N, C-alpha and C positions, 0 to 999 in steps of 0.2 A: 565326106559327103556333106555338102552345104545344106544348111537348114533353110527351108522356104520361109520367107517372112511375108506377112500380110496382115489382114485385119480379122479379128474374131467378133462377129456379131452376137448379140444376146438372143439365143434361140427362143427363150420364153417370150421376148418382146415380139419376135417375128410371128410366133404362133398366135399370141393374143391379138395382134393387129389383123392377121389373116382371118381369124374367127370373127372379129368385130366387123370386118369388111364382108362377112358372109362368103368367103371363098374356100374352096377345097384346096388341098395341097396341089393337085393337078392344075387347077385354074390359076392359082397364084404363081406356080412355076411357069406356066404358059405366058402369063402377063410379064414375068421377069425374063423370059426367053432362057429358061434353065430347065433341066430335067426334073421330073417330080422326085427322083432319088436324091439329087443334090439338094433340093429344097427341103426334103425330109431330114436329111443329115444335118443341114443348118439349124433347123428347128430343135433338133435333138442334141445340139452342141457337139456333134461328132465330126465336124469339118472345121477345125481351127485354121487360121491363116488363109482366109479367103482373099481372093484378088479384089482390089478396090472396085473393079468393074462389077464383080458379082454383087457386092454390098450395095453399089449405087443402083443396080438393076432391081434388087429387092426393094429398096427405098422407094423408087419410083412406082413399082408395082403395088406397093401398099400405101402409097400417098403419105410418106413420112420422110424424115431426114436420115441421112447416113449417121449423123451425130447421135440420133436417138437409138438407132440399131446398135451402135457401138457403146451405148451407155454413157455418152458424154453429156447428155442432157435428159431430163425427165419429161420434156415437152414433145409429144408425139406428132405435133403438126409438121407439115411439110415446110421447107424453107420459103416456098411461095406464100403460104398462109402466114408465116411469121412476119414477112416483110410487106404484106399487103396493107 
C-alpha cells in the first residue's frame, strides 16, 4: 500500500489565525470550501499529508500564505501583502 504524500500544516497556526480573524470553524471551512469536520481535524493536527489544494484554500480563507501554514516562515502576512 503506497503512502500518501502531501503537506502537513501547523494546526495551532490555523486555529490562531481563525480566532484572530473572528471566524468560527464552520465559517472558516465555508470560506475555504471545506467541510467543518476536515477543518477541525486540520486544526487538531489529526489530518497529516493534506493536498496542496487544501492548504492553499485555507491560506486564502485566512488571508495568509501557504508558507506560514507549513511553518516555513514566521510571517503570517499573505504573499500579496509581502510583495505590496
